[in-house]
N, C-alpha and C positions, 0 to 999 in steps of 0.2 A: 504493501501502502503506500503510496505516495507520502513525502511527509507532510504535504501540502493537504490530503485528501480526511480534511479534521474532522469528517462526520460517522466514517465507518459504519459496519454493521452491529445489528442490536443479536447478540446468540442466543437471548432468550426469546426470541420471536419465532412464532410459531410459523410464520413465513420464513421459507428457508430461501428466497433471494428477497430479502425487506427493500424498501423504496428507498433511499435519501434524499430531504428537503431537493426540492431542484429550486438552483442559481438560477435569476435572471442576470442578464448585463446592465451594468451600472457605469455611465461613465463618471471617472476621477475629477470633478470637476471640484474647481477651489470653493473649500468652506464647506463640503460634504461634510456631515461628520457619520463614521463608522465604526465597529469596533469589528480588533482583528479575533477572529474565535478562540485562535489557540494560545494567546497571550491575554487573555479578555482587554485590551488599553484600546480605550477611543479618544478620539481626536477628530480633528476637521483636517479635510484635507487642506495641506499645504501647496504640494505641486506634484504631476509626475517624471521623473526621468531617467537616462539611463546608465546604469552600474554594472560593471564588467560583464557589456553585454547585454544584460536584461533590463527592459522597465519598470522601474520600482516607483511606491507610492510611498513620499512622505507626509504622516499625520501629527499633528502640532497636539498636546490635553491643554486641559485647561490652566495650568499651571505654565505655560508657556514649554513646556519638553518637547522634541522633538524624535520619532522613532519611526524608520526606514523600513517598507513591507514591500515584497513581489508582486508582483500586480497579477491579478487572478481571483482565484475564487480563495474560498478562506473568512470572509467578510459579511458582516453582518450593517442594515441600513432598518432604521424604524422597524427590527424585529424578524425582519428575511435576511433568505441567505441572498447574497449577489456574488456576480463573479467584476470585480474591479476592470476596466478598462479604460484605457488612454482616452481623452475625452477628442471627441474631431474639433476641428477648426469649423468655428460655425461659418455655413454656408450666407448668403450676400442675404436680408429680409426680402419679402415681397410683399410685407407691408410696410406702412409706416412702423419707426420702433415702439414700443411703449417703455413707461419707468415704469419701477413696481406698482406702482398708485395705480396704476390703467392711463397714464397721461400721457402725452405725445411725445417722444422724445425728443429737445432739441438740438444738435445734432453741430457740435464745433462751437456753442454761446461758450464765453467764457463768465464764469459763477457775474452774479450783480452784486455791485460792490452795497455791503450789508444797509442794509432798511436801519434808521433808527427803533422803526415799532422791531417787538419781540414775542416771542411764543414761550410762555413758561411751563413747564413739568413736574412734578412731585421727584422723580428720581432720576436714578443714573437708567435704569432701565426702561422706564417710558421714553429715554432721548435715544434708546441704542432700538427701541422698537420703531419709535418713529422717523430717523435716519435711513433706517432698513428701508423702510417702505416709500418715505416722502422725501429722502434727504436731495434726490435727482430734483424736486421741484423748489424744491427750497433753495434750493442753491441757484435755482432759475429767478429766482424771486427777490433774491439776499435775502432771506428771512432767518433768523439767527434763532437756535434755542436753546435757553438756558436753563439750568436745573432751579429748580425751588429749595429743593431738602425738606417735603414734607409741608404742609399747611399750616399749623400752628400758627406761624406768623405771616400769612398772606396779606394780611391787610395793613403791613408796615412794609412788606415788600413790594405790595402797588404802590401804599406812600412815596414810596424810597423812588420808585423808576420814576417819578414824575406824568403821568400820562396828560396827552394833552395830543389836539390834533397836528397829523403827522408823527406820531410818536403813540403809538398806541401800542395796547398788550394785553394777551390772551390768555387765558390760564385753565391747563385740563387738570380735573381734578379728579383720583382715583374714587369707590366708592362715594358717588355722591347719589344717594338715597336717602327717601326720605324718613327722619328722623335720625341720620346715623350725626358723629362727631362734624364729616366733612359740611354735612349739609347746614350745619349751626356755627360756621363760621364762616361758609360764603357768603352767608348772609347779613356777616355783621362789613363784609367786606365794600370800602368807598362807594358810593353808585358814581357812575363816572358812563357819559355813553362814547372816551377813550379805552375803555376792557371790559371785557368779555369772559366771565367764568362759567366754564363748559364743564361737568363731568359724563364718567360714566359708570356704569351701575355696579361692575366687577370689586371683589375684593382688593384685585391686584391687579397692575393692567399684565402680567400674564393668561390671567384669566381672555384679554382680549384677542389671542389665539386660539383658531377653534378646535375645541380639543382632535377633532379628528384627526390632528397634523401629530399626536401622537399615541394612535388606536385608542381611545375614549369614545364614547359617545358624548357623554359630559363630565365635566370637572368634578374631579371626587370632595363628597364633603367633611373638610378637617373638622372634628372639636374645636369649641370653643377651650381655650386655654393653651393649646397647640400651637405652633408656628406654624403660619397657613402653609410657607414656602418650603418647610423641612416636611411641613406633612406630605406635598405634595408628589415631593421628590422622595418619599417612603415607597408610596401607592407606584411610581414607576418602578421604583425596584431600584434606583438610584442613592449611591452617594450621599448621604444628607446630615453628616456630622459637625459640618463646617459650615462658616461663613465662606471658605474655598469650596469646596460642596456646592454653594447652594451658587456661587457663582457660575462655578463651572456646569451645574443643571440649566443655569439662566441661558448659556453659550448655547449648549445642545437644543433646547427649545426652540430660542431666538434661528436659529439655526435650519427650523423646520419651513419659516416663514420663507416665501417664496417672492410671494406680490401680497396686492390687496385682498385678492379670494381668499388665504389664509387668515384674514381675522375678523373678527365678529362684527358685522353692519353696525351695535354700536358703540363701537369703537371708532370705528372708520367717519362717521358720521358728525363723530367731536372735531375729529384734527379737522377735516375736510372743510369745515365752521368756522371753526380758528385762523386755518390758513385764510380763507375768505377775509375774513374780518380784518384782520392786521396787513394785508395788502388792496383795502377798499377805498384806505384815505387818497383821496387824488394828488392832497397836500403832501402826503409823504413820496413822493416821484420828483 
């Protein structure tokens, strides 16, 4: 049996010729999160290269460490066996290219000088998800996304920003539902026509990713008193003991997001609303 034949046979099976899981071919594109079956190493594809006359794939884990594996069978992607192949050169698009948000891509345009207007989000994961889907659009529009680091001091942050014509501020808030702490904080924010605060209903922005991308019908319910993110990672069967585990888990979840189609409408609509708001002020141009 080849050293790369990692599935083997079941000697206890009543079937004398047991069938191995069928591997599908999967191009090893940069950013694809895969697991090496033999070692359990999980990482994102950095590149495919030739070494010693054979193609190998370089994977980087959540701590920035890299390992090299022979390209071919013996990997898992989203729980399914795959045979990693060298990515093919992209063919010229038959239709206008689209950004991850679904907008027509603007080719060859330099990023616009940043507007005075800003979008604030609660934390790093929110910012990374917004960048993943709307990053190209925001650069064309010259919109900067900044971290709020929680909503407890939202009113002070808004007042410190100094909104006015040509200097709008849009804020995305997690878990903005009636009766929540977030709803009470938002209600106290200074009313100003140059300020827009919107929110989604999810406990955390992680839930803005469609659960089907992780093989679920719905996100699990984590009991009160337990860290929600740690609980989710435990349900996935991923490492969850430390903050480094949480960071790595988020990278794996973020890696499943390819475009706006992988996000929930309740999040999509709110981000689009904020982008429209901070780019609509004529005096900002």
